[in-house]
OpenMM code with the backbone's topology and positions (N, CA, C; nanometers):
from openmm import Vec3, app, unit

residues = "UNK UNK UNK UNK UNK UNK UNK UNK UNK UNK UNK UNK UNK UNK UNK UNK UNK UNK UNK UNK UNK UNK UNK UNK UNK UNK UNK UNK UNK UNK UNK UNK UNK UNK UNK UNK UNK UNK UNK UNK UNK UNK UNK UNK UNK UNK UNK UNK UNK UNK UNK UNK UNK UNK UNK UNK UNK UNK UNK UNK UNK UNK UNK UNK UNK UNK UNK UNK UNK UNK UNK UNK UNK UNK UNK UNK UNK UNK UNK UNK UNK UNK UNK UNK UNK UNK UNK UNK UNK UNK UNK UNK UNK UNK UNK UNK UNK UNK UNK".split()
positions = [
    Vec3(1.5285, 2.5585, -1.5621),
    Vec3(1.5784, 2.5172, -1.6913),
    Vec3(1.4626, 2.4651, -1.7752),
    Vec3(1.4240, 2.5354, -1.8796),
    Vec3(1.3122, 2.4898, -1.9618),
    Vec3(1.3493, 2.3664, -2.0423),
    Vec3(1.2546, 2.2777, -2.0573),
    Vec3(1.2785, 2.1553, -2.1319),
    Vec3(1.2564, 2.1749, -2.2813),
    Vec3(1.1623, 2.2602, -2.3180),
    Vec3(1.1340, 2.2842, -2.4595),
    Vec3(1.2210, 2.3962, -2.5127),
    Vec3(1.2328, 2.4009, -2.6424),
    Vec3(1.3038, 2.5114, -2.7049),
    Vec3(1.2279, 2.6413, -2.6815),
    Vec3(1.2978, 2.7489, -2.6688),
    Vec3(1.2341, 2.8768, -2.6418),
    Vec3(1.1480, 2.9202, -2.7595),
    Vec3(1.1890, 2.8904, -2.8800),
    Vec3(1.1110, 2.9345, -2.9954),
    Vec3(0.9790, 2.8591, -3.0056),
    Vec3(0.9681, 2.7394, -2.9475),
    Vec3(0.8420, 2.6648, -2.9489),
    Vec3(0.7441, 2.7195, -2.8462),
    Vec3(0.7930, 2.7681, -2.7358),
    Vec3(0.7046, 2.8142, -2.6290),
    Vec3(0.6558, 2.6977, -2.5447),
    Vec3(0.5827, 2.7284, -2.4400),
    Vec3(0.5325, 2.6226, -2.3527),
    Vec3(0.4067, 2.5620, -2.4141),
    Vec3(0.3858, 2.4329, -2.3879),
    Vec3(0.2716, 2.3626, -2.4443),
    Vec3(0.1483, 2.3881, -2.3588),
    Vec3(0.0415, 2.4339, -2.4236),
    Vec3(-0.0872, 2.4529, -2.3576),
    Vec3(-0.1919, 2.3891, -2.4466),
    Vec3(-0.2723, 2.3014, -2.3890),
    Vec3(-0.3763, 2.2327, -2.4644),
    Vec3(-0.4799, 2.3319, -2.5160),
    Vec3(-0.5451, 2.2987, -2.6265),
    Vec3(-0.6441, 2.3889, -2.6869),
    Vec3(-0.7608, 2.4138, -2.5929),
    Vec3(-0.7983, 2.3127, -2.5146),
    Vec3(-0.9076, 2.3291, -2.4186),
    Vec3(-0.8727, 2.4343, -2.3135),
    Vec3(-0.7480, 2.4350, -2.2692),
    Vec3(-0.7065, 2.5325, -2.1676),
    Vec3(-0.6999, 2.6726, -2.2243),
    Vec3(-0.6651, 2.6852, -2.3520),
    Vec3(-0.6632, 2.8190, -2.4116),
    Vec3(-0.8044, 2.8750, -2.4238),
    Vec3(-0.9034, 2.7896, -2.4493),
    Vec3(-1.0428, 2.8348, -2.4495),
    Vec3(-1.0873, 2.8716, -2.3082),
    Vec3(-1.0387, 2.7967, -2.2110),
    Vec3(-1.0762, 2.8210, -2.0719),
    Vec3(-1.0208, 2.9549, -2.0240),
    Vec3(-0.9059, 2.9944, -2.0756),
    Vec3(-0.8477, 3.1237, -2.0377),
    Vec3(-0.9347, 3.2393, -2.0838),
    Vec3(-0.9962, 3.2263, -2.2013),
    Vec3(-1.0774, 3.3358, -2.2532),
    Vec3(-1.2091, 3.3501, -2.1770),
    Vec3(-1.2621, 3.2408, -2.1220),
    Vec3(-1.3866, 3.2438, -2.0451),
    Vec3(-1.3570, 3.2415, -1.8955),
    Vec3(-1.2740, 3.3304, -1.8486),
    Vec3(-1.2280, 3.3283, -1.7097),
    Vec3(-1.3418, 3.3508, -1.6109),
    Vec3(-1.4284, 3.4467, -1.6362),
    Vec3(-1.5335, 3.4766, -1.5394),
    Vec3(-1.6428, 3.3698, -1.5387),
    Vec3(-1.6537, 3.2918, -1.6455),
    Vec3(-1.7572, 3.1901, -1.6538),
    Vec3(-1.7276, 3.0694, -1.5657),
    Vec3(-1.6034, 3.0301, -1.5575),
    Vec3(-1.5692, 2.9071, -1.4877),
    Vec3(-1.5008, 2.9383, -1.3556),
    Vec3(-1.5449, 2.8692, -1.2515),
    Vec3(-1.4823, 2.8912, -1.1213),
    Vec3(-1.3870, 2.7769, -1.0865),
    Vec3(-1.4278, 2.6539, -1.1061),
    Vec3(-1.3427, 2.5395, -1.0737),
    Vec3(-1.3597, 2.4366, -1.1847),
    Vec3(-1.2678, 2.4348, -1.2795),
    Vec3(-1.2791, 2.3487, -1.3963),
    Vec3(-1.1919, 2.2251, -1.3822),
    Vec3(-1.2317, 2.1199, -1.4497),
    Vec3(-1.1543, 1.9963, -1.4496),
    Vec3(-1.0556, 1.9996, -1.5661),
    Vec3(-0.9338, 1.9547, -1.5398),
    Vec3(-0.8287, 1.9510, -1.6405),
    Vec3(-0.7824, 1.8067, -1.6551),
    Vec3(-0.7922, 1.7523, -1.7757),
    Vec3(-0.7439, 1.6183, -1.8017),
    Vec3(-0.6045, 1.6201, -1.8638),
    Vec3(-0.5612, 1.7339, -1.9107),
    Vec3(-0.4319, 1.7451, -1.9769),
    Vec3(-0.3232, 1.7688, -1.8720),
    Vec3(-0.2550, 1.6618, -1.8325),
    Vec3(-0.1484, 1.6719, -1.7332),
    Vec3(-0.0188, 1.7234, -1.7952),
    Vec3(-0.0093, 1.7212, -1.9276),
    Vec3(0.1146, 1.7614, -1.9949),
    Vec3(0.1196, 1.9103, -2.0248),
    Vec3(0.0106, 1.9814, -2.0011),
    Vec3(0.0051, 2.1244, -2.0312),
    Vec3(0.0749, 2.2053, -1.9226),
    Vec3(0.1381, 2.3130, -1.9641),
    Vec3(0.2019, 2.4037, -1.8695),
    Vec3(0.0991, 2.5009, -1.8146),
    Vec3(0.1172, 2.5408, -1.6893),
    Vec3(0.0263, 2.6380, -1.6302),
    Vec3(0.0699, 2.7775, -1.6725),
    Vec3(-0.0268, 2.8615, -1.7033),
    Vec3(0.0022, 2.9968, -1.7498),
    Vec3(-0.0383, 3.0980, -1.6428),
    Vec3(0.0117, 3.2204, -1.6520),
    Vec3(-0.0177, 3.3217, -1.5490),
    Vec3(-0.1658, 3.3591, -1.5386),
    Vec3(-0.2464, 3.3263, -1.6392),
    Vec3(-0.3887, 3.3586, -1.6338),
    Vec3(-0.4637, 3.2750, -1.5312),
    Vec3(-0.4045, 3.1620, -1.4876),
    Vec3(-0.4717, 3.0731, -1.3930),
    Vec3(-0.4363, 3.1025, -1.2476),
    Vec3(-0.3589, 3.2060, -1.2212),
    Vec3(-0.3158, 3.2362, -1.0844),
    Vec3(-0.4380, 3.2720, -0.9994),
    Vec3(-0.4391, 3.2236, -0.8751),
    Vec3(-0.5468, 3.2436, -0.7772),
    Vec3(-0.6786, 3.1817, -0.8222),
    Vec3(-0.6720, 3.0710, -0.8924),
    Vec3(-0.7911, 2.9960, -0.9307),
    Vec3(-0.7777, 2.8525, -0.8848),
    Vec3(-0.8895, 2.7888, -0.8583),
    Vec3(-0.8915, 2.6479, -0.8234),
    Vec3(-0.9228, 2.5669, -0.9479),
    Vec3(-0.8481, 2.4611, -0.9697),
    Vec3(-0.8734, 2.3692, -1.0797),
    Vec3(-0.8717, 2.2272, -1.0237),
    Vec3(-0.9341, 2.1371, -1.0958),
    Vec3(-0.9311, 1.9965, -1.0593),
    Vec3(-0.8522, 1.9229, -1.1658),
    Vec3(-0.7393, 1.8663, -1.1261),
    Vec3(-0.6491, 1.7989, -1.2190),
    Vec3(-0.6694, 1.6487, -1.2049),
    Vec3(-0.6945, 1.5817, -1.3155),
    Vec3(-0.7221, 1.4387, -1.3151),
    Vec3(-0.5924, 1.3613, -1.2976),
    Vec3(-0.5898, 1.2676, -1.2008),
    Vec3(-0.4680, 1.1920, -1.1752),
    Vec3(-0.4756, 1.0482, -1.2259),
    Vec3(-0.5777, 1.0150, -1.3045),
    Vec3(-0.5920, 0.8804, -1.3571),
    Vec3(-0.7022, 0.8040, -1.2884),
    Vec3(-0.7429, 0.8492, -1.1714),
    Vec3(-0.8495, 0.7823, -1.0976),
    Vec3(-0.9614, 0.8793, -1.0627),
    Vec3(-0.9255, 0.9927, -1.0058),
    Vec3(-1.0247, 1.0949, -0.9712),
    Vec3(-0.9584, 1.2316, -0.9754),
    Vec3(-1.0366, 1.3385, -0.9927),
    Vec3(-0.9768, 1.4727, -0.9982),
    Vec3(-0.9318, 1.5209, -0.8603),
    Vec3(-0.8177, 1.5890, -0.8574),
    Vec3(-0.7599, 1.6426, -0.7345),
    Vec3(-0.7696, 1.7947, -0.7395),
    Vec3(-0.8256, 1.8548, -0.6355),
    Vec3(-0.8423, 2.0002, -0.6325),
    Vec3(-0.7083, 2.0661, -0.6015),
    Vec3(-0.6773, 2.1706, -0.6747),
    Vec3(-0.5481, 2.2374, -0.6598),
    Vec3(-0.5659, 2.3863, -0.6863),
    Vec3(-0.5023, 2.4682, -0.6043),
    Vec3(-0.5041, 2.6126, -0.6264),
    Vec3(-0.3747, 2.6511, -0.6966),
    Vec3(-0.3876, 2.7234, -0.8066),
    Vec3(-0.2713, 2.7665, -0.8833),
    Vec3(-0.2192, 2.8958, -0.8228),
    Vec3(-0.0934, 2.8946, -0.7812),
    Vec3(-0.0289, 3.0130, -0.7254),
    Vec3(0.0814, 3.0588, -0.8203),
    Vec3(0.1448, 3.1697, -0.7870),
    Vec3(0.2505, 3.2234, -0.8736),
    Vec3(0.3693, 3.1292, -0.8837),
    Vec3(0.3963, 3.0541, -0.7812),
    Vec3(0.5084, 2.9608, -0.7839),
    Vec3(0.4867, 2.8422, -0.8753),
    Vec3(0.3619, 2.8135, -0.9103),
    Vec3(0.3305, 2.6988, -0.9949),
    Vec3(0.3255, 2.7335, -1.1429),
    Vec3(0.3387, 2.8598, -1.1770),
    Vec3(0.3343, 2.9021, -1.3169),
    Vec3(0.4576, 2.8497, -1.3897),
    Vec3(0.4367, 2.7890, -1.5063),
    Vec3(0.5461, 2.7351, -1.5854),
    Vec3(0.5680, 2.5871, -1.5645),
    Vec3(0.5117, 2.5300, -1.4590),
    Vec3(0.5247, 2.3865, -1.4346),
    Vec3(0.4123, 2.3126, -1.5058),
    Vec3(0.4298, 2.1825, -1.5245),
    Vec3(0.3255, 2.0998, -1.5848),
    Vec3(0.2153, 2.0763, -1.4824),
    Vec3(0.0905, 2.0685, -1.5287),
    Vec3(-0.0207, 2.0521, -1.4354),
    Vec3(-0.0193, 1.9145, -1.3693),
    Vec3(0.0407, 1.8167, -1.4313),
    Vec3(0.0487, 1.6831, -1.3727),
    Vec3(0.1393, 1.6747, -1.2513),
    Vec3(0.2226, 1.7752, -1.2299),
    Vec3(0.3111, 1.7738, -1.1141),
    Vec3(0.2358, 1.7961, -0.9841),
    Vec3(0.1163, 1.8522, -0.9919),
    Vec3(0.0437, 1.8895, -0.8711),
    Vec3(-0.0580, 1.7852, -0.8290),
    Vec3(-0.0834, 1.6854, -0.9118),
    Vec3(-0.1757, 1.5771, -0.8775),
    Vec3(-0.0995, 1.4460, -0.8926),
    Vec3(-0.0574, 1.3893, -0.7832),
    Vec3(0.0219, 1.2679, -0.7873),
    Vec3(-0.0630, 1.1509, -0.8366),
    Vec3(-0.0098, 1.0762, -0.9323),
    Vec3(-0.0835, 0.9645, -0.9905),
    Vec3(-0.0637, 0.8370, -0.9092),
    Vec3(0.0443, 0.8281, -0.8381),
    Vec3(0.0718, 0.7085, -0.7585),
    Vec3(0.0599, 0.7423, -0.6115),
    Vec3(0.0085, 0.6489, -0.5356),
    Vec3(-0.0085, 0.6705, -0.3929),
    Vec3(0.1233, 0.6636, -0.3195),
    Vec3(0.1235, 0.7171, -0.2004),
    Vec3(0.2442, 0.7104, -0.1182),
    Vec3(0.2592, 0.5719, -0.0588),
    Vec3(0.3829, 0.5311, -0.0406),
    Vec3(0.4095, 0.4039, 0.0242),
    Vec3(0.3990, 0.4222, 0.1744),
    Vec3(0.3375, 0.3264, 0.2377),
    Vec3(0.3258, 0.3320, 0.3822),
    Vec3(0.4590, 0.2917, 0.4436),
    Vec3(0.4870, 0.3497, 0.5585),
    Vec3(0.6110, 0.3153, 0.6270),
    Vec3(0.6032, 0.1727, 0.6786),
    Vec3(0.7162, 0.1046, 0.6754),
    Vec3(0.7211, -0.0329, 0.7227),
    Vec3(0.7102, -0.0354, 0.8744),
    Vec3(0.6472, -0.1386, 0.9232),
    Vec3(0.6337, -0.1551, 1.0682),
    Vec3(0.7711, -0.1844, 1.1272),
    Vec3(0.7907, -0.1519, 1.2530),
    Vec3(0.9197, -0.1835, 1.3152),
    Vec3(0.9450, -0.3336, 1.3092),
    Vec3(1.0692, -0.3703, 1.2785),
    Vec3(1.1009, -0.5112, 1.2551),
    Vec3(1.1007, -0.5937, 1.3830),
    Vec3(1.1320, -0.5359, 1.4950),
    Vec3(1.1374, -0.6125, 1.6188),
    Vec3(1.0575, -0.5477, 1.7300),
    Vec3(1.0299, -0.6267, 1.8326),
    Vec3(0.9552, -0.5736, 1.9461),
    Vec3(1.0476, -0.5478, 2.0642),
    Vec3(1.1736, -0.5412, 2.0395),
    Vec3(1.2690, -0.5137, 2.1461),
    Vec3(1.3568, -0.6323, 2.1786),
    Vec3(1.3279, -0.7497, 2.1251),
    Vec3(1.4078, -0.8684, 2.1499),
    Vec3(1.5304, -0.8636, 2.0596),
    Vec3(1.6470, -0.8624, 2.1199),
    Vec3(1.7699, -0.8533, 2.0415),
    Vec3(1.8392, -0.9876, 2.0273),
    Vec3(1.7719, -1.0963, 2.0618),
    Vec3(1.8301, -1.2284, 2.0492),
    Vec3(1.8407, -1.2637, 1.9012),
    Vec3(1.9610, -1.2808, 1.8512),
    Vec3(1.9832, -1.3058, 1.7095),
    Vec3(1.9459, -1.4491, 1.6726),
    Vec3(1.9673, -1.5435, 1.7623),
    Vec3(1.9457, -1.6844, 1.7301),
    Vec3(1.7975, -1.7208, 1.7232),
    Vec3(1.7116, -1.6431, 1.7813),
    Vec3(1.5692, -1.6733, 1.7724),
    Vec3(1.5110, -1.7108, 1.9065),
    Vec3(1.3799, -1.7129, 1.9111),
    Vec3(1.3094, -1.7463, 2.0347),
    Vec3(1.2986, -1.8972, 2.0510),
    Vec3(1.3010, -1.9401, 2.1755),
    Vec3(1.2709, -2.0801, 2.2077),
    Vec3(1.3749, -2.1802, 2.1647),
    Vec3(1.4892, -2.1391, 2.1328),
    Vec3(1.5917, -2.2339, 2.0896),
    Vec3(1.6598, -2.2911, 2.2127),
    Vec3(1.6625, -2.4221, 2.2193),
    Vec3(1.7268, -2.4869, 2.3338),
    Vec3(1.8569, -2.5514, 2.2907),
    Vec3(1.9450, -2.5641, 2.3867),
    Vec3(2.0738, -2.6277, 2.3572),
    Vec3(2.0820, -2.7629, 2.4173),
] * unit.nanometer
topology = app.Topology()
chain = topology.addChain("A")
for resn in residues:
    res = topology.addResidue(resn, chain)
    for name in ("N", "CA", "C"):
        topology.addAtom(name, app.Element.getBySymbol(name[0]), res)
């Protein structure tokens, strides 16, 4: 389901349109425009997409055409899984409690 109107077309930054014309010149280019849509001219090429901290290397495949370039470089890190809450002790009242 496209988000933009069909008559507007997909958004591609001016820098990326210049990069499409110089295809043989560039092998692995950096992209700062995360809002631009990927076009079929970038298929089977490696690009580096900036995630806000450092560029992330990504290969553009046919399945990624039409998506925004920011979808392939996560800007936020993954959350680490929480450690297990107990070590096997099922005593609800707590350790060392005397009556």
